[in-house]
C-alpha positions as CSV (number, residue, x, y, z in Angstrom):
1,M,103.3,26.0,-23.7
2,T,102.1,27.9,-26.7
3,N,98.5,28.6,-27.4
4,R,98.7,26.7,-30.7
5,Q,100.3,23.5,-29.3
6,R,97.9,20.6,-29.0
7,Y,98.7,17.6,-26.9
8,E,97.3,14.1,-27.3
9,A,98.8,12.2,-24.4
10,V,100.5,12.5,-21.0
11,V,103.0,10.0,-19.8
12,I,103.6,9.9,-16.1
13,G,106.4,8.3,-14.2
14,A,106.4,7.8,-10.4
15,S,108.1,5.8,-7.8
16,L,108.3,6.2,-4.0
17,G,105.5,8.4,-2.8
18,G,103.8,8.3,-6.2
19,L,100.5,6.7,-5.3
20,A,99.7,9.2,-2.6
21,L,100.5,12.1,-5.0
22,L,98.5,10.6,-7.8
23,K,95.5,10.1,-5.5
24,G,95.7,13.8,-4.9
25,L,96.2,15.0,-8.5
26,L,94.0,12.7,-10.7
27,P,90.5,13.2,-9.1
28,A,90.5,16.8,-10.5
29,L,90.4,15.4,-14.1
30,P,86.9,15.3,-15.7
31,A,85.4,12.1,-17.0
32,D,85.7,13.5,-20.6
33,Y,89.4,14.4,-20.3
34,P,90.5,14.8,-23.9
35,L,94.0,13.3,-23.6
36,A,95.1,9.8,-22.8
37,L,97.2,9.3,-19.7
38,I,99.7,6.5,-19.4
39,L,101.4,5.7,-16.0
40,V,104.4,3.8,-14.9
41,Q,104.4,3.5,-11.1
42,H,107.4,1.4,-9.9
43,L,106.1,-1.8,-8.3
44,G,107.8,-4.9,-7.0
45,P,107.7,-7.9,-9.3
46,Q,105.4,-9.7,-7.0
47,A,103.0,-6.8,-6.6
48,E,99.3,-7.5,-6.8
49,S,97.7,-5.7,-9.8
50,T,95.6,-3.5,-7.6
51,L,97.0,-0.1,-8.7
52,A,94.5,0.5,-11.4
53,A,91.6,-0.5,-9.1
54,L,92.9,1.9,-6.3
55,L,93.1,4.8,-8.7
56,D,89.8,4.0,-10.4
57,R,88.0,4.4,-7.1
58,C,89.1,8.1,-6.8
59,C,89.0,9.2,-10.5
60,A,86.3,10.3,-12.8
61,I,88.2,9.2,-15.8
62,R,88.4,5.5,-16.7
63,V,91.4,3.8,-15.2
64,K,92.6,0.4,-16.4
65,E,95.7,-1.8,-16.8
66,A,97.1,-1.5,-20.3
67,D,96.7,-4.6,-22.5
68,E,98.9,-5.9,-25.3
69,K,97.9,-4.3,-28.7
70,E,95.2,-2.2,-27.1
71,P,94.6,1.1,-29.0
72,I,95.2,4.2,-26.8
73,R,92.1,6.3,-26.3
74,P,91.5,9.7,-24.6
75,A,89.7,10.0,-21.2
76,T,91.5,6.9,-19.9
77,L,94.4,6.4,-17.5
78,Y,96.4,3.4,-18.5
79,V,98.5,1.7,-15.9
80,A,101.6,-0.4,-16.6
81,P,101.1,-4.0,-15.3
82,A,103.5,-5.2,-12.6
83,N,106.7,-6.8,-14.0
84,Y,106.1,-5.7,-17.6
85,H,107.7,-2.9,-19.5
86,L,104.9,-0.8,-21.2
87,L,105.7,0.5,-24.7
88,V,103.7,2.7,-27.1
89,E,103.9,1.6,-30.7
90,R,103.9,4.0,-33.7
91,D,100.3,3.1,-34.4
92,R,99.5,4.3,-30.8
93,S,98.7,0.9,-29.3
94,F,100.5,-0.8,-26.5
95,S,103.0,-3.6,-26.3
96,L,104.2,-5.3,-23.2
97,S,107.7,-6.7,-22.7
98,V,109.6,-8.7,-20.2
99,D,113.0,-7.5,-21.3
100,E,115.7,-6.9,-18.7
101,R,115.1,-4.3,-16.0
102,V,116.0,-0.7,-16.8
103,N,117.2,1.4,-13.8
104,Y,116.5,-1.7,-11.7
105,A,112.8,-1.5,-12.7
106,R,110.3,-3.3,-14.8
107,P,108.1,-1.5,-15.7
108,A,110.6,1.3,-16.3
109,I,109.7,4.9,-16.9
110,D,112.4,5.5,-19.5
111,V,111.1,2.6,-21.7
112,L,107.6,4.1,-21.7
113,F,108.7,7.7,-22.2
114,E,111.1,6.9,-25.1
115,S,108.6,4.8,-27.0
116,A,105.9,7.4,-26.5
117,A,108.2,10.2,-27.7
118,D,108.7,8.2,-30.9
119,A,104.9,7.7,-31.3
120,Y,103.6,11.1,-30.4
121,G,106.5,13.5,-31.0
122,P,105.5,17.1,-30.1
123,A,101.9,16.0,-29.1
124,L,103.3,14.4,-25.9
125,V,103.6,15.7,-22.3
126,G,106.0,13.9,-20.0
127,L,105.7,14.2,-16.3
128,V,108.3,12.9,-13.8
129,L,107.1,12.7,-10.2
130,T,108.5,11.7,-6.8
131,G,111.0,8.7,-6.8
132,A,114.2,7.4,-5.3
133,N,116.3,6.7,-8.5
134,A,117.0,8.3,-11.9
135,D,114.4,6.5,-14.0
136,G,112.5,8.8,-16.3
137,A,115.4,11.3,-16.8
138,L,116.6,10.0,-20.2
139,G,113.0,9.3,-21.3
140,L,112.0,12.9,-20.5
141,R,115.0,14.2,-22.4
142,A,113.8,12.2,-25.4
143,I,110.3,13.7,-25.1
144,R,111.8,17.2,-25.0
145,A,114.1,16.4,-28.0
146,R,111.1,15.5,-30.1
147,G,109.3,18.7,-29.3
148,G,107.1,17.5,-26.4
149,L,106.5,19.3,-23.1
150,A,108.8,18.1,-20.2
151,V,107.4,18.6,-16.7
152,V,109.0,17.6,-13.4
153,Q,107.6,17.8,-9.9
154,D,109.5,20.3,-7.8
155,P,112.0,18.2,-5.8
156,A,111.3,20.3,-2.7
157,T,107.7,18.9,-2.7
158,A,108.6,15.3,-3.5
159,E,108.6,12.6,-0.9
160,A,111.6,11.2,-2.7
161,P,113.4,14.0,-4.6
162,A,116.1,11.9,-6.4
163,M,114.0,11.1,-9.5
164,P,112.9,14.8,-10.0
165,R,116.4,16.0,-9.5
166,A,117.8,13.6,-12.0
167,A,115.1,14.6,-14.6
168,I,115.9,18.3,-14.1
169,A,119.6,17.6,-14.6
170,Q,119.2,15.4,-17.7
171,A,116.2,16.8,-19.4
172,R,116.2,20.5,-18.6
173,P,112.3,20.5,-18.5
174,Q,110.2,23.5,-19.5
175,R,108.3,23.3,-16.2
176,V,109.2,22.4,-12.6
177,L,106.0,22.5,-10.6
178,A,104.6,21.9,-7.2
179,P,101.6,19.4,-7.1
180,A,98.9,22.1,-7.2
181,A,100.5,23.7,-10.3
182,I,100.8,20.2,-11.9
183,E,97.0,19.8,-11.3
184,A,96.4,23.2,-12.9
185,L,98.6,22.3,-15.9
186,L,96.7,19.0,-16.4
187,L,93.4,21.0,-16.4
188,E,94.8,23.6,-18.8
189,L,95.8,20.8,-21.2
190,A,92.2,19.6,-21.1
191,R,91.0,23.1,-22.1
192,K,93.4,23.2,-25.0
193,G,92.9,19.6,-26.0
């Protein structure tokens, strides 16, 4: 990361083991965190929409489920609703889709990452965390191709290392980090934002 680079949003993809990891990472972020955070956590199609409430209990930043046409704001963690793809429009608002599953998932990480890369370009950070498939790898590659920062959890620290390994192979991320270093990076982004 260069000292001059300014980021506006962080997109996060997680699957198996992701909730526990996020509950460890996100409480460190201050309530006035200057970037928007947008999360796809793989959920079953019948999952209750409790993820935002669970994370909101442990976070200082605002946590909410993303709504159709909602403008994206800093100091907020937006969570993809169960059984909807979450996309970022060029005007930096959300749209929801019930299109076919991607990588067997809806919401799919690749869908969020690719649309966010188009909207934010080099002002975007992509973060692929623990998971048991390859979702997020192509989306992270798109973020890197548009000048954004690609970050992957070190597979050795992941409950399910398949997703980080796939992201490393496909996207050649600038950073491969253990959870403590991911937390430090998120805080560094706040200082630069």
